[in-house]
C-alpha positions, 0 to 999 in steps of 0.5 A: 526518447531522451528528455531533460530532467531534474535529478534528486539524490536520495541517500538510504542510510541504515544499519545492517539489520534492515537489508531488506528494507534497503532494497525495498527503498531502492525499488520504490524509488525506481518504481516512482521513476518508471511512472513519473520521470518522463512526464514530470522530467524528474529523476530520483537517484537512490544513493548507497555507500556500497554502490556509490563510493570508491576505496581511498587509502589513508582516510577514515572510511566514513569521511570518504563516504561523506565526501563521495556520497553523503554531501551530494544527497538532497534527501536522506531516508533513514531506516532502523530496527534493533541496531544503530551500526558500528562506530566511525571514530566521530559518531556512534555509527556511520548511519547516525553520522550521515543523518547528523551531517545531512540534517546539519546541511539543512536537508530533508531527513525521513526516519523510519523505525521498524516494529517487527518482532525480532528473535531476542537471541539476535538482539545486541543489548548495547546496540538496542540501548543506543537506538533507544537513546537516539529515538529519545533525542530524535522524537522531539525535533523530527517527524518520524514514522514506524512500520510493522511489515515491509509492505507497510514500509513500502507504502508509507515511503512511496506516499511520503516520498511524493510529499517531500519531493513536491516540497523540494521542487517548490523550494527550488522554484521549479514547480511551475516548470515541472507540473505545468504540463499536467494538473497537480491533482489526482483525477479518477475516471470511473466507468462501469463495464459489461459483466461478461466482456469487460468493455466500458459502458459508461458511468451509469448503467440500467439493469433490467432484472427478473424479479421473483417473489418467494412467499410463505417460505415458512410453510415449507416442510422441515427437512428430514434427512435419510437415515444411515443404512450401512456404510455405503449411505453414511456419506449421504447422511453426512452431507444431508444432515438431518439435524438441519430442519431449515435445509429446504427453506435455506436452499430456497432463499439461496437460489433466489439470492444467487440466481437473480442478481448479475455481477457489477464490474467497473474500472478506474483510470487516473487521468490526473497529474499525481499518483493515486493511492487508497482509492474508494468507489461508492456505488449507489443502487436505486429502483423504480419498481414499487415495493422493490427491495433495494440494498444501499450497499453491495454488502447487503447483496453479497457475501460478507467478504464483498463490500460496496466500497472498493479500496484500490 
C-alpha cells in the first residue's frame, strides 16, 4: 500500500579504503526504512556519487558531483581510516570538499574514524599525514565518533542516525505530524514463557519445585579410581582420574544443582514508537519456604556464562 512520506537524503562520503563501511552505511539506512518508514512516514535515501551522479564533459568532476549529489543532501556521514582521498583541484580530496560544502550550508555532518589495524605496507604516509591534519582541525569544532570493528560502526551509526533524524524533523516543524500516531518513547513489554512450549504465561510466574537437602556431603568417601590394568583399561583410568579425591562429593552437588531447577524463558516486545537497543531484563526470585536458599541473580544458579541481566 502506498503512503506519503518525508524524504531525507543522507550523503555517504569517504575515501576508497572504507568500501565495506560504505556498504554497511547503506544497509543500515535501508534497515531503518524497513522498520520505520511506513509507520512514521519518513524515508531515508542514501546518496553516493557512484550511484547518484551522471557524467558531464568539460567540468571538474567534483563540481559535477557537488551539483548533482552533494547539494541535495540533508545530512552527511563521513567515514575515514588511513586515507583522505584524491585531490580535486579545489581541496585535498573529494571527501573533504564534500564535508566542507555540506557543513558550510549549515547541514548536519557525522564523522566516523576507524581504529581498525591496517597493514603498514598498505599505508600511504602522505595520505595518513593529511588525515591527521584533518582530525586535528576537526576535533575542536565537531563531534566525532570512532570504531574498532565494522559491527561497532553499524551499531553506532544506527543509534546516532535516529538521534540526528529527530533533530532534522524537529527543525522542520514536522515532529507533531510524524510522531502523532505513535508514542515518542520506547516501551518494552515483558512476559514469561512456558519452558517447554514457549507460550506466554504472564509477567509473573509461580514455580513449585521439589526440594532436596544434601546433608553430610563431607562424609562421602574419597574417590579412588581404578588402577590401570593394561592398555584396554587405560582410557577408563584417564576418565576417572584417581587424583580427584572429591569426585563423589562433586558429583552429588552437580546432580542436585542440575536436576532440581527448571529453566526460565521469557520474551520482550517493543510496543513503543521508537526502536530499542541495549535492553536489559532483571529477574527477581523470591521464596516463601522457610530456610530456603534463594539466589538473587541467575548467575548464582547457573554456570558463569549465564547472567540474570540479559542484553538484547
